[in-house]
C-alpha positions in Angstrom: 198.0 118.0 25.7 197.5 118.1 21.9 195.7 120.9 20.1 196.4 123.5 22.8 196.1 127.0 21.3 198.8 129.5 22.1 198.6 132.7 20.0 196.4 133.8 17.1 198.2 133.2 13.8 199.7 136.1 12.0 197.6 137.3 9.2 198.7 138.3 5.8 196.3 141.1 5.1 194.8 142.4 8.4 192.6 145.0 6.8 190.4 142.5 4.9 191.4 139.2 6.4 188.6 136.6 6.9 190.9 133.7 7.6 192.1 132.7 11.1 193.9 129.8 12.8 195.8 129.1 16.0 199.3 127.9 17.0 199.5 124.4 18.5 201.8 122.8 21.1 201.8 119.0 21.2 203.7 116.4 23.0 205.8 114.1 20.8 203.8 111.0 19.9 200.4 112.6 20.6 197.9 114.2 18.2 197.7 117.8 17.0 194.7 119.5 15.4 194.9 122.4 12.9 191.8 124.5 12.3 191.4 126.9 9.4 188.4 129.2 10.0 186.6 131.6 7.7 184.4 134.4 9.0 182.5 135.3 5.8 183.1 132.8 3.0 182.0 133.7 -0.6 182.4 130.1 -1.8 186.2 130.4 -1.9 188.3 127.3 -1.7 190.1 126.5 1.6 193.3 124.4 1.6 196.0 123.4 4.2 199.7 123.3 3.3 202.6 121.8 5.3 205.8 123.7 6.1 207.2 122.6 2.7 204.2 124.3 1.0 202.8 120.9 0.0 199.0 120.6 0.0 197.7 118.4 2.8 194.0 119.0 2.1 192.3 120.8 -0.7 188.8 121.3 0.5 187.9 117.8 1.7 190.4 116.0 -0.5 193.9 114.9 0.8 196.5 115.0 -2.0 199.3 114.2 0.5 199.8 110.5 1.0 200.7 110.8 4.7 197.8 108.9 6.3 198.5 110.5 9.7 196.6 113.5 8.5 192.8 113.0 8.8 189.9 115.2 8.1 188.0 116.2 11.2 185.6 118.7 9.8 184.9 120.5 6.5 182.4 123.2 5.8 182.2 126.6 4.2 183.5 128.2 7.3 186.1 125.6 8.6 188.7 123.1 7.5 189.9 121.1 10.5 192.6 118.4 10.2 194.2 116.2 12.8 197.8 114.9 12.7 198.5 111.8 14.8 201.7 110.4 16.3 203.5 113.8 16.0 207.3 113.7 15.7 209.9 116.4 15.8 210.0 116.4 12.0 206.4 117.6 11.9 207.3 120.8 13.7 207.1 124.0 11.7 204.7 126.6 10.2 201.5 125.3 8.5 199.5 127.5 6.1 195.8 127.9 5.9 195.0 129.4 2.4 191.8 130.9 1.1 191.5 131.3 -2.7 190.2 134.9 -2.8 191.3 137.8 -4.9 193.9 138.4 -3.6 194.5 135.1 -1.8 194.6 135.1 2.0 196.8 133.1 4.2 197.0 132.4 8.0 199.8 130.6 9.8 199.7 127.9 12.5 203.0 127.1 14.1 203.2 123.5 15.5 205.6 123.2 18.4 206.6 119.7 19.4 207.3 119.1 23.1 209.7 116.3 24.2 209.6 115.3 27.8 212.9 114.5 29.5 213.9 111.0 30.4 213.8 109.8 34.0 216.1 112.0 36.1 219.2 110.5 37.6 220.6 111.5 41.1 224.2 110.8 41.8 226.0 111.5 45.1 229.7 112.3 45.7 229.6 109.8 48.5 227.1 107.2 49.6 227.6 107.8 53.3 228.5 111.1 55.0 229.4 111.9 58.6 227.5 114.5 60.6 229.0 118.0 60.2 230.5 117.3 56.8 229.3 118.5 53.4 227.7 116.4 50.7 227.1 117.1 47.1 224.3 115.7 44.9 223.9 115.9 41.1 220.7 115.5 39.2 220.5 115.1 35.4 217.5 115.4 33.1 218.3 114.3 29.5 216.7 114.7 26.1 214.0 117.3 26.6 212.6 120.0 24.4 212.5 122.7 25.6 215.1 122.6 28.3 213.7 121.4 31.7 214.2 123.1 35.0 215.3 121.4 38.2 214.3 122.0 41.8 215.6 120.4 45.0 213.8 119.5 48.2 215.3 118.0 51.4 212.3 116.9 53.4 210.2 120.0 53.6 213.1 122.4 53.0 213.8 123.7 49.5 217.5 123.8 48.5 219.2 126.0 45.9 221.2 124.3 43.2 223.5 125.4 40.4 221.9 124.5 37.0 223.7 124.0 33.6 221.9 123.6 30.3 223.5 121.9 27.3 222.0 121.7 23.8 222.7 118.3 22.3 221.1 117.5 18.9 218.0 118.5 16.9 217.2 121.2 19.4 217.2 118.8 22.4 218.6 119.7 25.8 220.3 118.1 28.7 220.0 119.8 32.1 222.3 119.2 35.1 221.9 120.6 38.6 224.2 120.4 41.6 223.5 121.1 45.2 225.8 121.2 48.3 224.8 121.3 52.0 226.1 120.2 55.4 224.4 117.3 57.2 223.5 116.6 60.8 222.4 113.4 62.5 218.8 114.6 62.1 219.3 114.3 58.3 219.8 110.5 58.5 217.1 108.9 56.4 215.7 112.2 55.1 214.6 112.1 51.4 216.2 114.5 48.9 214.0 115.0 45.8 215.2 116.2 42.4 212.0 117.6 40.9 211.7 118.2 37.1 209.5 121.0 35.7 208.6 120.7 32.1 205.5 121.6 30.1 205.3 118.0 28.6 205.3 116.1 32.0 204.1 116.4 35.5 205.2 114.9 38.8 208.6 113.7 37.5 211.2 113.4 40.2 214.1 111.3 41.5 214.6 110.6 45.2 217.6 109.7 47.3 217.6 109.1 51.1 220.5 110.5 53.0 222.7 108.1 55.1 224.4 110.1 57.9 226.9 108.7 60.4 226.9 110.3 63.9 228.6 109.7 67.2 226.7 108.0 70.0 224.1 109.5 72.3 224.6 108.2 75.9 222.2 108.1 78.8 222.7 106.3 82.2 219.6 104.8 83.7 219.3 103.7 87.4 217.8 100.2 87.4 218.1 99.8 91.2 217.4 101.2 93.8 214.3 103.4 93.0 214.8 105.8 95.8 217.8 106.9 98.0 221.1 105.0 97.8 221.8 103.9 101.4 224.6 102.1 103.0 224.4 98.4 102.5 222.2 98.7 99.4 223.1 97.4 95.9 223.5 99.7 92.9 222.6 98.7 89.4 223.2 101.2 86.5 222.5 100.7 82.8 224.2 102.7 80.0 222.1 103.2 76.9 224.1 104.3 73.9 222.7 104.8 70.4 224.7 105.9 67.3 225.4 105.2 63.7 227.2 102.9 63.4 226.2 101.3 66.6 228.8 101.9 69.4 231.4 99.3 69.3 232.8 100.0 72.7 231.2 101.0 76.1 233.4 101.7 79.1 232.7 102.5 82.8 235.0 104.6 84.9 235.0 106.6 88.1 236.1 110.2 87.6 239.4 111.0 89.4 239.2 107.7 91.3 239.3 103.9 90.7 236.1 101.9 90.4 235.4 99.9 93.6 237.3 96.6 93.3 234.2 94.4 93.7 232.2 96.4 91.1 231.0 94.2 88.2 230.8 95.5 84.7 228.7 93.4 82.3 228.4 94.9 78.8 226.6 98.2 79.4 225.7 97.5 83.0 227.6 98.5 86.2 226.7 96.6 89.4 228.0 97.5 92.9 227.1 95.5 96.0 226.9 96.6 99.7 227.3 100.4 99.1 229.3 102.5 101.6 230.2 106.2 101.7 233.6 105.6 100.3 232.0 104.8 97.0 230.7 108.4 96.6 231.7 110.0 93.4 231.0 110.5 89.7 230.6 107.4 87.6 230.9 107.8 83.8 229.8 105.7 80.9 231.8 106.4 77.7 230.6 105.0 74.3 232.4 105.3 71.0 232.1 104.5 67.3 233.8 105.3 64.1 232.6 108.9 64.2 233.5 109.8 67.7 232.7 109.3 71.4 230.3 110.6 74.0 229.6 110.1 77.7 227.0 110.5 80.5 227.7 110.9 84.2 226.0 109.6 87.3 226.8 111.2 90.7 226.6 108.6 93.5 225.9 109.8 97.1 225.5 107.1 99.7 223.2 108.0 102.6 223.0 106.5 106.1 221.3 103.1 106.2 218.2 104.6 108.0 218.1 107.8 105.9 214.5 108.7 105.0 212.8 106.4 107.5 212.0 109.1 110.0 210.7 111.5 107.4 207.4 113.1 108.5 204.4 111.7 106.8 202.3 113.9 104.8 199.3 115.4 106.6 196.0 114.6 104.9 194.3 118.0 105.2 191.1 116.6 103.7 190.8 114.1 106.6 191.4 116.8 109.2 188.9 119.0 107.6 186.3 116.3 107.7 186.9 115.6 111.4 186.5 119.3 112.2 183.3 119.5 110.3 181.8 116.6 112.1 182.8 118.0 115.5 181.3 121.4 114.7 178.1 119.8 113.5 177.8 117.9 116.8 178.3 121.1 118.8 175.7 122.9 116.8 173.2 120.1 117.3 173.9 120.1 121.1 173.3 123.9 121.3 170.0 123.6 119.5 168.8 120.8 121.9 169.7 122.8 125.0 168.1 125.9 123.7 164.8 124.1 123.1 165.0 122.5 126.6 165.4 125.8 128.5 162.7 127.4 126.4 160.2 124.8 127.7 161.1 124.7 131.4 160.8 127.7 133.8 162.5 127.9 137.3 161.2 129.5 140.6 162.8 131.0 143.7 161.3 132.4 146.9 162.1 135.7 148.9 160.8 136.3 152.4 160.3 139.7 154.0 160.1 139.6 157.8 157.1 141.4 159.1 157.8 143.9 161.8 161.5 144.2 161.0 161.0 147.9 160.8 160.0 147.8 164.5 163.2 146.0 165.6 165.6 147.9 167.9 168.7 146.8 166.0 169.8 144.7 163.1 170.3 141.5 165.1 166.8 141.7 166.5 165.4 142.3 163.0 167.1 139.1 161.7 165.8 137.1 164.6 162.4 138.4 164.0 162.6 137.6 160.4 163.7 134.0 161.0 161.1 133.5 163.6 158.4 134.8 161.5 159.2 132.7 158.5 156.0 130.7 158.7 153.8 133.8 158.8 155.3 135.6 155.9 153.7 135.7 152.5 155.5 134.0 149.8 156.5 136.0 146.7 157.4 134.2 143.6 159.7 135.6 140.9 160.0 133.7 137.6 163.0 133.6 135.4 163.7 132.1 132.1 
């Protein structure tokens, strides 16, 4: 970060000034470079002076015995000098001087940056219960200029109260405090104290929250899988999680006594040979140092044959398939019959009795018609 220019140096005589330089910010222990530049040099001598007006370089000669100063470049238009292992005592105003008539000067201010030490996080308490407030303090010591502090809880930014104290030799110590309430979801969440300073990047301290919370309780039916019928067995398991882990788990029957032959083993409740007198609400209660919680299971005992006569589900896909096959068979039969009748023709005969018109009455006409059957002409009519 050495040799970073900030502002153009202030000039002594702006109307005829040919000399220029730049301010420099440098981290303590690193290298700074001062450049004295001349626009139009008429063979005038360039020299560099320290804040005490002692000559560091006269042209390309170093009268000062401090070997940390080294010549980087010397020409008619520039005198460039480096200063290694910069310390706070090197901070100040350096003078570029050009021997003209009148002499010209330009000023380069060297600012030394001192990064803070590793930040320290302290907590008012190591462990906090859910719903309570906690307070964290972060301190960044020995920086120049003063650092700034930001807080992050997971992905959430927190607002802290910051105090700045100047210690010695323009050094600063910064302290920030943050307060917030915690929930069980905050357990294990990191809280970061982030230091912002021009001399350092990615400097932070981290602390993970430890939150105590009351149990979370859930009852699971291990057996049976379906309806609870008379004569069946019932097996319930109570699952309880908390911090600290629940030290006590109790089973009870709300407003009534637990059946006398019920067996409680740790977190399990087992009842044999159910009957309807066992109906009711069974409760699992778990507790730890923070508090207690419970979950309920409502038992209803059905008849021993309950659910056996339940109508089976109709498979509509199968029914649809059967109907489709039947309709296809009927359609095929109609096609076959149609083709058969199209190829076969039927006949029938009618007889007209000759001389029926000459009969005296109807009976005579019928007799004549029957008697003359063999002599009649056959007439054929066709139908399809």
